[in-house]
C-alpha positions as CSV (number, residue, x, y, z in Angstrom):
1,M,0.1,-0.2,0.2
2,I,2.5,2.5,1.1
3,S,4.7,1.3,-2.2
4,S,1.8,2.5,-4.2
5,L,1.3,5.9,-2.7
6,F,4.8,6.3,-3.3
7,L,4.8,5.6,-7.0
8,F,1.7,7.6,-7.5
9,S,3.4,10.2,-5.5
10,F,6.6,9.9,-8.1
11,L,4.6,9.8,-11.0
12,T,2.8,12.7,-10.6
13,V,5.7,14.8,-9.3
14,V,7.6,13.8,-12.7
15,T,4.4,14.4,-14.7
16,A,4.0,17.9,-13.6
17,E,7.7,18.7,-13.9
18,E,7.1,17.3,-18.0
19,N,4.0,19.5,-18.2
20,T,6.0,22.6,-16.8
21,K,9.1,21.7,-18.9
22,K,6.9,21.5,-22.0
23,E,4.8,24.9,-21.4
24,V,8.1,26.7,-21.1
25,D,9.4,25.0,-24.0
26,D,6.1,26.0,-25.6
27,E,6.9,29.6,-24.8
28,N,10.2,30.0,-25.7
29,T,9.3,28.6,-29.2
30,K,6.6,31.0,-29.2
31,K,8.9,33.8,-28.6
32,E,11.1,32.6,-31.2
33,I,8.7,32.1,-33.7
34,D,7.6,36.0,-33.0
35,A,10.7,36.8,-33.2
36,D,11.4,35.3,-36.4
37,I,8.3,36.8,-38.0
38,K,9.4,40.4,-36.5
39,D,12.7,40.2,-38.0
40,Y,11.2,38.5,-41.3
41,V,8.8,41.7,-41.6
42,E,11.3,44.2,-40.9
43,K,13.7,42.8,-43.7
44,E,11.3,42.3,-46.1
45,E,9.9,45.9,-45.7
46,A,13.5,47.1,-46.2
47,W,14.7,45.2,-49.5
48,T,11.0,45.7,-50.9
49,Y,10.3,49.3,-49.7
50,K,12.1,50.5,-53.3
51,E,10.3,48.3,-55.4
52,M,6.9,48.8,-53.6
53,E,7.7,52.2,-55.4
54,T,7.5,51.1,-58.8
55,F,4.3,48.6,-58.2
56,E,1.1,49.2,-60.0
57,K,-1.1,51.0,-57.6
58,Y,-4.8,50.0,-56.9
59,P,-7.9,51.0,-54.9
60,K,-6.3,51.9,-51.3
61,N,-7.8,50.3,-48.2
62,S,-9.9,47.6,-50.0
63,I,-10.3,44.2,-50.8
64,V,-9.1,43.0,-54.4
65,W,-9.9,40.0,-56.3
66,T,-9.2,38.4,-59.3
67,P,-10.6,35.2,-61.2
68,I,-8.5,31.9,-61.2
69,P,-8.4,30.5,-64.7
70,I,-10.6,27.6,-65.5
71,V,-11.9,27.0,-61.6
72,T,-13.5,30.8,-62.1
73,W,-15.1,29.7,-65.0
74,F,-16.9,26.4,-63.6
75,F,-17.4,28.5,-60.4
76,P,-17.9,32.3,-61.1
77,F,-17.7,33.2,-57.2
78,I,-14.5,31.5,-56.5
79,G,-11.4,33.6,-57.1
80,H,-7.9,34.5,-55.7
81,M,-7.8,37.5,-52.9
82,G,-6.0,40.4,-51.3
83,I,-6.2,43.5,-49.4
84,T,-4.4,47.3,-50.5
85,D,-2.9,49.3,-48.0
86,S,-3.1,53.2,-47.7
87,N,-0.5,53.5,-51.0
88,G,-2.6,51.1,-53.2
89,V,-0.2,48.5,-52.6
90,V,-1.5,44.7,-53.0
91,Y,-0.7,42.1,-50.2
92,E,-1.7,38.7,-50.7
93,F,-1.4,35.1,-49.2
94,M,0.9,33.0,-51.0
95,N,3.7,30.2,-50.5
96,L,3.6,30.2,-46.6
97,H,3.7,34.0,-46.1
98,A,1.8,37.3,-47.2
99,Q,3.6,40.0,-49.4
100,P,3.3,43.0,-50.9
101,A,3.1,42.2,-54.8
102,D,3.0,43.9,-57.8
103,G,-0.8,43.1,-58.5
104,L,-2.6,39.3,-57.6
105,S,-0.9,36.1,-58.7
106,F,-3.4,34.6,-61.0
107,G,-4.0,37.6,-62.7
108,P,-5.0,41.3,-63.1
109,V,-6.9,42.9,-60.4
110,T,-10.6,42.7,-61.9
111,R,-12.9,43.5,-58.9
112,Y,-12.5,45.2,-55.7
113,I,-14.9,46.7,-52.5
114,P,-13.6,49.6,-51.0
115,F,-13.6,50.7,-47.5
116,E,-15.0,54.1,-46.5
117,E,-12.4,56.9,-45.0
118,D,-13.6,56.6,-41.7
119,E,-12.9,53.2,-41.5
120,F,-9.0,53.6,-42.6
121,E,-8.0,53.5,-39.0
122,K,-5.8,50.7,-37.7
123,W,-5.3,49.5,-41.2
124,A,-1.4,49.2,-41.3
125,D,-1.4,47.4,-37.7
126,A,-4.1,44.9,-39.3
127,I,-1.9,43.9,-42.6
128,T,0.9,43.4,-40.3
129,H,-1.3,41.2,-37.6
130,G,-2.5,39.7,-41.0
131,R,0.9,38.8,-42.1
132,K,2.3,37.4,-39.0
133,E,-0.7,35.1,-38.5
134,A,0.1,33.7,-42.2
135,Y,3.9,33.6,-41.8
136,G,5.1,29.8,-41.9
137,K,1.5,28.2,-42.9
138,V,0.6,26.3,-45.8
139,H,-1.7,28.1,-48.4
140,G,-4.6,25.6,-48.1
141,V,-7.7,24.9,-50.4
142,Y,-10.2,25.4,-47.6
143,Y,-8.5,26.5,-44.6
144,D,-5.5,29.0,-44.2
145,N,-5.7,30.3,-47.7
146,C,-5.9,34.0,-49.4
147,H,-9.2,34.6,-47.8
148,Y,-8.4,33.4,-44.7
149,F,-5.7,36.1,-44.5
150,V,-7.8,39.0,-45.4
151,A,-10.3,37.7,-43.1
152,D,-7.9,38.0,-40.2
153,T,-6.6,41.1,-41.4
154,L,-10.3,43.0,-41.5
155,N,-11.1,41.4,-38.0
156,H,-8.0,42.4,-36.2
157,R,-9.2,45.9,-37.5
158,A,-12.2,45.8,-36.3
159,A,-11.5,44.4,-32.7
160,A,-8.8,47.1,-32.7
161,R,-11.2,49.6,-33.3
162,G,-13.9,48.2,-30.9
163,D,-16.3,47.3,-33.6
164,N,-17.5,44.1,-32.5
165,S,-20.3,44.0,-35.1
166,D,-17.9,43.4,-38.1
167,H,-16.9,39.8,-38.5
168,W,-15.7,38.5,-41.7
169,N,-14.9,34.8,-42.8
170,Q,-14.3,33.4,-46.2
171,V,-18.1,32.8,-47.1
172,T,-18.7,36.7,-46.6
173,L,-15.9,37.8,-48.4
174,A,-16.8,35.4,-51.3
175,T,-20.4,36.6,-51.1
176,D,-19.9,40.4,-50.8
177,T,-17.1,40.4,-53.9
178,F,-19.2,38.2,-56.1
179,F,-22.6,41.0,-55.3
180,K,-20.8,44.3,-54.2
181,G,-17.7,44.2,-56.1
182,T,-16.9,47.1,-58.2
183,Y,-15.0,46.1,-61.6
184,T,-11.8,48.0,-62.5
185,S,-13.0,47.9,-66.2
186,T,-15.4,46.7,-68.9
187,T,-12.8,44.5,-70.4
188,L,-11.7,42.6,-67.1
189,M,-15.9,42.4,-66.3
190,L,-16.1,40.5,-70.1
191,Y,-13.0,38.6,-68.6
192,H,-14.7,37.6,-65.3
193,I,-18.2,37.0,-67.1
194,V,-17.7,35.9,-70.9
195,P,-15.9,32.3,-69.9
196,S,-18.8,31.3,-67.6
197,A,-21.7,32.4,-69.9
198,L,-19.8,30.2,-72.6
199,I,-19.8,27.3,-70.1
200,Y,-23.2,27.5,-68.8
201,G,-24.8,28.9,-72.1
202,G,-23.2,25.9,-74.1
203,A,-24.7,23.4,-71.4
204,M,-27.8,24.5,-71.4
205,Y,-28.0,24.2,-75.4
206,L,-26.4,21.1,-74.9
207,A,-29.0,19.6,-72.2
208,F,-32.0,21.0,-74.5
209,T,-30.7,19.3,-77.7
210,V,-30.2,16.1,-75.7
211,W,-33.4,16.2,-74.3
212,G,-35.4,17.1,-77.8
213,H,-33.8,13.9,-79.2
214,L,-34.8,11.7,-76.4
215,R,-38.1,13.0,-76.8
216,E,-38.1,12.2,-80.5
217,M,-36.7,8.5,-79.9
218,T,-39.4,7.5,-77.0
219,G,-42.5,9.8,-78.9
220,T,-42.9,7.8,-82.1
221,H,-46.5,7.4,-81.3
222,I,-47.4,11.0,-81.4
223,P,-47.7,11.3,-85.3
224,E,-50.2,8.1,-85.1
225,I,-52.0,10.2,-82.3
226,K,-52.0,13.1,-84.6
227,E,-53.5,11.4,-87.7
228,S,-56.1,9.9,-85.6
229,N,-57.3,13.4,-84.3
230,E,-57.5,14.3,-87.8
231,E,-59.5,12.0,-89.1
232,K,-61.8,12.2,-86.1
233,V,-62.1,15.9,-87.3
234,D,-62.7,14.7,-90.9
235,N,-65.3,12.4,-89.5
236,V,-67.4,15.2,-87.7
237,W,-67.3,17.2,-90.6
238,L,-68.7,14.8,-93.0
239,D,-71.3,14.0,-90.4
240,T,-72.1,17.6,-90.1
241,K,-72.2,18.0,-93.8
242,A,-74.5,15.3,-94.2
243,S,-77.0,16.5,-91.4
244,T,-76.8,19.6,-93.5
245,S,-78.0,17.9,-96.6
246,D,-80.5,16.1,-95.0
247,V,-82.3,19.8,-93.8
248,D,-82.0,21.0,-97.0
249,E,-83.7,18.2,-98.8
250,E,-86.3,18.3,-96.4
251,V,-86.9,22.4,-96.8
252,V,-86.9,21.7,-100.6
253,E,-89.8,18.7,-100.1
254,R,-91.8,21.6,-98.1
255,E,-91.6,24.1,-100.5
256,E,-92.8,21.9,-103.6
257,L,-95.9,20.7,-101.5
């Protein structure tokens, strides 16, 4: 009994020490990651500052969007997304980190959602936060993608401004961009709409054509029904004509009398 209690106490102490050590290691790892991120962002901003001056400028403090070839053709509401700073420079999440870029990776900026001037507060801090959150993450399809980077940035901005009613996720971003986004030009509007229109229009035309052929193949009795109906009409007409003739003959006979 005593040995069992001693063993239990020993294991409890060892487990507690291991947990404490793990917490310390996790905290140290977190500090190292934060330091790496800060160093990375500072170095990147230093070497990209001159390049950013040559970048094409887009609507500032806005969500920006571009179609993904083939994918967007079939699903017009899906695309690649980024966010612009107060100078109109695009930031996008690609290749394990979010960075400033001369446009979006999958094509020209096609649509954008601008924010009001009174919403610009904390914008730069929010982009820095979003970049830190995206650093080191593998770009996914459903999670940790470009939409999540933009959502993290906007949610941080909203929280910093004390606006708890403003919450973003990839669904709200995709929906707002599709229904409320402004096209940057008529040409790019056609670039987005025409491929989907051709695909869905062609699919509908093909579906109706096949449906018509199937009706013809399965409805061979229809001409016989039509012919039968025509015969019925002819018979009714003949009966009516015969009745009219009988009446006329009766009238003639009466006149003769």
